[in-house]
C-alpha positions in Angstrom: 8.5 1.9 -28.7 11.1 1.5 -29.7 12.0 -1.0 -33.2 14.2 -3.4 -29.8 11.5 -3.4 -28.4 9.3 -4.7 -30.5 11.3 -7.1 -31.1 11.8 -8.6 -27.8 8.3 -8.8 -27.3 7.5 -10.5 -30.8 10.4 -13.3 -29.9 9.4 -14.2 -26.5 6.2 -14.6 -27.4 7.4 -17.1 -30.5 8.8 -19.8 -28.1 7.4 -22.8 -26.7 8.8 -25.1 -23.6 11.2 -26.8 -25.7 13.3 -23.9 -26.6 12.3 -22.4 -23.3 14.0 -25.6 -21.9 17.1 -26.0 -24.7 17.8 -21.9 -23.5 18.2 -23.1 -19.8 20.9 -26.3 -21.5 22.4 -23.4 -22.7 22.9 -21.1 -20.4 24.3 -23.6 -18.4 26.8 -24.8 -20.2 28.1 -21.1 -20.2 27.4 -20.5 -16.2 30.0 -24.6 -16.3 33.2 -21.8 -18.5 32.1 -19.5 -16.3 32.8 -21.1 -13.4 36.0 -22.7 -14.7 37.2 -19.5 -16.3 36.9 -18.1 -11.9 39.6 -21.8 -11.7 42.1 -19.4 -13.3 41.7 -16.2 -12.8 40.3 -13.5 -10.2 38.8 -11.8 -12.3 37.9 -10.6 -16.1 37.9 -7.5 -17.7 36.8 -6.8 -20.9 35.0 -3.7 -22.7 32.0 -2.2 -21.5 30.8 -2.1 -24.6 30.8 -3.3 -28.0 31.1 -0.2 -29.4 31.2 3.5 -29.0 28.5 5.6 -28.7 26.9 7.0 -32.0 25.3 9.5 -32.2 21.2 9.8 -30.7 19.8 9.9 -33.8 20.7 5.7 -35.0 18.1 4.3 -32.9 20.2 0.5 -33.2 23.4 -0.7 -33.6 22.7 -2.9 -36.5 26.7 -4.0 -37.7 29.4 -4.0 -36.1 32.8 -3.1 -38.0 30.8 -4.0 -41.0 29.7 -7.3 -39.7 26.0 -7.0 -39.8 24.1 -7.9 -36.2 21.8 -11.2 -36.6 19.3 -9.4 -33.7 18.2 -5.9 -33.0 20.3 -6.6 -29.7 23.7 -8.3 -29.9 25.8 -5.2 -29.4 25.4 -6.3 -25.7 26.1 -9.8 -25.9 29.4 -8.4 -24.2 27.3 -7.1 -21.2 24.4 -9.3 -20.9 25.7 -12.6 -21.0 27.3 -11.6 -17.6 24.0 -10.9 -15.6 23.1 -14.1 -17.5 25.7 -15.9 -15.9 25.1 -14.4 -12.0 28.3 -13.0 -11.7 29.0 -9.9 -10.6 30.7 -7.0 -12.9 31.9 -3.3 -11.9 31.8 -1.2 -14.6 34.8 1.6 -15.1 35.5 4.9 -17.4 38.6 4.5 -18.5 41.1 7.3 -19.1 40.4 10.0 -22.2 41.8 13.0 -23.2 39.4 15.7 -24.5 37.4 15.6 -27.2 37.1 11.4 -28.0 34.0 8.8 -26.9 33.5 7.9 -23.5 34.9 4.1 -23.2 35.1 1.8 -20.6 35.7 -1.9 -19.1 34.1 -4.1 -17.0 35.3 -6.6 -14.1 33.5 -8.9 -13.7 33.9 -11.7 -10.5 33.2 -14.7 -9.8 29.6 -14.6 -7.8 30.1 -14.3 -4.2 32.8 -12.5 -4.9 31.6 -8.3 -5.0 33.9 -7.4 -1.7 37.2 -8.6 -3.5 35.7 -7.0 -7.0 34.8 -3.5 -5.0 38.4 -3.6 -3.8 39.9 -4.2 -7.4 37.8 -2.2 -8.5 39.4 0.7 -5.9 43.3 -0.8 -6.9 42.3 0.5 -10.5 40.3 3.5 -10.2 43.0 4.9 -8.2 46.4 3.6 -9.0 45.5 3.5 -13.4 43.3 6.5 -13.0 40.6 4.8 -13.9 37.7 7.2 -12.3 35.1 9.6 -13.6 36.5 13.0 -14.8 33.9 16.1 -15.4 34.7 17.6 -18.2 36.1 21.8 -18.6 32.4 23.3 -19.5 33.5 26.3 -22.2 
């Protein structure tokens, strides 16, 4: 098991019922914030990751731009927060030049709006060239 998996297991084992209920209250508040945003916007667009791809010999992201992360999963916040609130998301690769690291965007929709999300994603793919392009093999 990786250090991150072990950290997750140990962190979960130490939670009390009060901790769980406090986390549920926080999740409900975050859900309300997302609902509020979707009264003013049809979709949210965010990076698909907090960091660019890193070397395979690095097991965990421990800092971003020189700032130390509190937990081994903090670099995933930009994606797990969307799952936490139950929003559908579509991730698309951004256009890139040869030798550029891959990166993507996530298009986030309100719960239950998957059809609109896929339609908007198709427009982004077609009009902005946000689609996967296989690299030329030498």
